N, C-alpha and C positions, 0 to 999 in steps of 0.2 A: 494813739494814731494808726490808721488802718494801713495806709501803704501797701495795698495788695497787688499793685501794677504800677506803670510809670503813669497811668492816670492820678493815682493816689500821691505819688511823689510830687508832684505838681500841686495836688489840692490844698495845700496851705496858703494861697498866693496873691493879691494886690487889688489896687483901685482903679475900679472899673465902671462900665454901664450897668444899672441896676437893672435886674429883670424884672419885666412888667407884671407879673404874675400877681395878682391883686389878693391883699389878706381876707382869708374867710370871715364873715361876721359871725361873732362870738355872741351866745346868749347871756342877758344878765346874771342868769344863775350860775353860768360857768365863770363869769367875771369875778362873781362873787366868792366862789367856793375857791378858785384861782388865789384870790388875794386874801383868803384866812388860811389858805393851806400851808405848811411847809413844803417848799416845791425845792427838790435836792437834783442836782445833775451830776451824777458820777464820774463823768469824763469831758474834760474840756481843753483842747490843746492851745488855748490862748496864751498859754506860759510862753510859747516861742515869740509872740510879740513883744511881750514885756522885756526881752533881750533887747528891744529896738527902743534906742532913746528918744526916737521921736513920736513914740507911741504913747498915747496919754490915754488910758484907760476910763479915765473921768470924762472924757470926751466922746460926744455922740459921733460913730463913725457910718460912712456909706459902705466900707468894704468890712469884710469879717462877719463873724455872727454873734460877739460878744463885746460889751463894753458897760459900765453902770447904768449909763441912762436905758440901754434896752434891756438889761438884766431886769431893771426898774419897771419897766412899761411890761416886762413876760411875765411877772410876778416870780421870779426866781428868787429864792430864800439862802441857798447853799450849792455851792459849786467847788467841784474837786478840779485844783490845777495840775494838770499833767505834767510831771516830770518827764522828759522824753529825749534821748539821743541814739542814735541808728545802732542796730545789735553789734555791727562790727566793729565798733568802738570799744576798747575794753581797757581793762586794767586803770593806773592810777589817772589817766587821761578820761576814762569814763566816769570815775568816782567825782574828779575836778569839776567835769561839766554838772553833773548831777546838782554838786552842792552850788555852783553860780545859779542854777535854774530857783532851786527852795530858796535861795538868797534874793532873786528877783522877786518872786511871789510874797517873801515875807517884807521886803522894803515896800512892795507894793501897796501892801496892806497899812504898813507904818506911815505911809505918805498921805493915805485916804484913811483917817480915822472915823470920821464923818459918815463915811459911807461901808467900808468893809471893817472885818474883826476876823483874825484867826480863831481858826476853831479846830478842837481836836477832839471833842467829844458830843454825843446826843445833846446833853444840856446845854452846851455852848451854842450850839445851833437854834434851841429852842431859845436861849438867852437873845441872838443877836435877833432872832424874829420878834421878839418882843420891844427890842431897841430900835425898830426899823431898821437894821444893817444888814448887809449880806455876809453870809459867813464863807471864809474862805478856808479851804481844806486843801491837802496835797496828797498825791497820788505817784509814785514812782512807776514809770510805764516800761519795766524789763529789768530782771534781776541782774543782769549783767554789769548794772551802774554800782552794786554795792562791791564789785572788784573780789567775789570769793570769799568776802572777808564779814565774818559775822560782828564785828566791831563797828564795820560800815553803817550794816544794818541797825545797829544801835543807835549809831548817831543819827541816821536817817528818822529814827523814832523820837529821839529826843529834842530834833528839830520840827517835828508836828507832823511828819508824814503817817498817815493812817491805812494806807492802803500798797501794797507792791504786786505790779502784776509779773508772775515768774517770769516769763517770757516775753520777748517781742516777735518780730519776723523770724529772727534766728534761733537756733537750739543755744542756750549757753553750756557752760560747762557740767551743768548738774541738773537740766531738764528740758524737754525736747518742745520746741513750738508747733503749731497747727501748721505752719508753712514751712518746715524745712523736713529734710529726710529725717528720720528718726535717728537717733544716735545711743539714747541711754534707755529705751525701752521704757519712757515716763520720766520719773524721778530718780535720781541716784540716792545714795545715804546721805550725802552730804546736802541733797536736794530736801530729803525729809528733814533733816537738822534745821534748815533754813524755814520750812514751815513750823515748826514745832517753837522755833525761837520767835518769829511773827507772833505765834498764838500767846507767847509770855509777854512780849511786847505790847500787846494792844492792837495790833496792826492785822487789818483785814488782809486775806489771803485770797489775791484776785486771779481768777483763772481763764479771763479774757486772753487770748493768743496762745494757750496752750495746745499740747495735742491732746486727742481723747484719752491716751493713757495716762498723760500727766495727771488730766484732769481727774481720773478715777485714782491715782496714786494719793492725790492730795486729799481727796475724800476719805481714804482709808486712813490719813497721818493726821489729820488735822484734829485739834480738840474744839474747836469753835466752827462756827457756821462761815462760810465762805461765798463770794461773789463773785458774777461776771459784770464787770464795770462797765462794759461797752460789747456787746453781743447779741445777735439777734437769732430768728428761729431758723434752723435749717431744714426742716420741712417745707418751708415756705421758700425760701433762697439757698440754695445748695452749695454755701461757701463753707470752706474748714473753719472759718474763724466763727461761724454760728455753731449754735447748739443743738444736737439732736434732741427729739422729743424724750428718749429714755435718761439722757443727759438733765433736762431741765426737770424732770421728774426727781431723780436722784439728787439734784442740786435742792430741790425743795425739801426733800425727806430729811437732808443735813440742816433745814432753816435757811439754806441761802436764798440770794436774790440772784433774776437774771435782770439785768438793766439794759432795756432796747436800743440799739446803736441804730443812727438816723441815716448810715452811709448807703446811698443809691445801691453799691455793689455788693449789700448785704440784705437790703430789702426786696430787690426785684429780681427773679431769676432771667426774665426777658432782659434785664439791662447787663446781666452778668453774663449771658450767652453772649449778646451782640458784642461786648468787649472782646470776647475769646475770638469771636470768627472774624473780626474786624479791626486786625491790630494796625492796621491806617489811622483809625480815629486815634488811637495814641500817640501818634506821630504830627496828627496836625493840633491836638491840642499842645503839645511841646511847641510847635512852632508860634502859635498863638501868642503863649506866654513870653515866648522868646521876643515877639513883634512887639508886645504891650510893655513888656516889665525893662528889658534891655538888661542894664546892671543893677537895677534897683531891688535889692534884696526885699525891702518892705514891699513890694508890689508883688513879688513870688510868695509872699505868705498868704496871700488870698485870691491870687487870680484864676487858679484852676478851678476853684469852687465855682465863682462866677461864669467862665468860660464854658465848663460843662453844662451847667444851667441854660446857659444861652443856647448851646446847642441842642439841647432837650426841645425848648421852646422852639426852633428852627425846625425843628423835624429831623436832625443830623443825627441824633441819638434816640434809642426809646425814653419817651416820657416816664417819669417816675414820680407819682404824687405823694404828696404827705400824708395822706390817708394809709399810704402802706405800714405806716409807723404803728398806727392802730388797729390794722391786720395783724401784726406781730406779737403787740400787747395783748390782743384778745386771744390770739392762739394759745402765749404762754401762760395766760390765766387759766385756759382751759386745761393745760396739762400740768400746771404746777401749783394751782391755786391761787387765791387774791392777795396771800400773805407773801407771794415771793416774785413778783413782778415789779420794775421801776424802770428809770429813765437813765441812760448814760448817752446822750447824744452824739458824741464826737464833734461837737462845733468847734469850728477853726482847726481841725484835723481831717476833715472828710468832704466828700461831695454830698451836699443837701438836697434833698428831694423837693421839687417846685411845691411852692406854699409852704415851705418851712425854711425861707431864706436866713434866719435869725432865731435869737431866742425870744424876740418879742410873738412869734407866732405860737409858742407852746401852750398858750389857752386854748388852741383850737384843739389839742388833743383832749383838755379837759371837757369843751363841749362836745367834741365826737364822742367819748365815754358817756357822756349823761344822755344823749342820743340814742345810745345801744341799748340804755336801761341799766347803766351800771349806777348804784348807789351813791351818795357825797362819801359817806362813808369808807367805801370801797375804793372811790377815786382817790381820797385821800392818802391811802396807804401805796397807792400806786406813785403818786406825786412825790411822797417823801418817807410818810411812816414807815414802810416796810426796811427802806435803809435805815433809820433811825434804830428801828429795833435790831437790825445786825450790827452796827456800830455799839450799840449799849451791851448787846450779849458778848461781842468778842472783848470787850473793854471788861465785863463783869468776870468771865474766864481768865483774863489777865490778871486780875487782882487775886484769884484764887491761886492760880498757879505760881505767885510770887510771896504767898502767904510761907 
């Protein structure tokens, strides 16, 4: 989850009018490539919706970004469900809420065995693809949820969690966040223990949300490749949550992957500048959410995304087109190389650009990359093979460390 402003705090939220932006046409070659590739999204906040007893992931919805029918239509092979609670929630309550969300994902998979399968390895994802099932994986978004207890981290791993984002919007007691005043000058000694234990457990260390110093401390500490599960390029949009070119290059040198985030405030400098200069826009969005949703928590889980895109369509906010995603992918490839870029949408947790209203639109990315001259083999890497490589390498190193 991004949640970098009040705009983002309402970005998860309700059943509303459909944006009129039409889906882009996709070439037959792109459709074939999408369907035959393993397509992995490393960050989706749909978990929050799974907690709603009225939400059925097997039904096609007009709100939100993710459900099984739309994942099928978009050609998504594997999805990392994000386990998230606010960074100010700490201690036993944080651990309990995290475990409840992990259970919600596992129960969702158990209740839909014909469509979903719990995956914990690259081999599991490949097997799911062969069985025409969608692989469901788990990522914990914020180290505060382990309650400063390595035994909890081990429990997360045993339950199938395959990455942990070290921080969220707040610093925790052992690592600095990119969106908080530094307290630790990066990682503390305990933070380094966390990284090394994640290496031993076969969990990917996720550096989205961490401060630049924390990022470099992670690279100096980790024995395995790390990734950014949902970050974009700071050279294009100057957000602290994005990565500088130097960081992208150094991540690649260590075998990692930057997974491009689709949130408009991380894609477009124009949108980001407008938000900063016009705080009244946030108030308007909040008021519209209240007007439409009243006391409906279900509505609040998707309304902000719809409202902001409606405001972009109406000219009340700068328009951000889905092709900005491709611009960030292309830039990251130029800096890191083709083996170090992937997709981490932040679906159901951020504001999507126009033309990327939900997961059904991701074949447009494949089509756009083909038109830019990318080879099919290189596009397969971006769609999922790079992530599979990191997952495999992290688990290989785990086996070595446990001998």
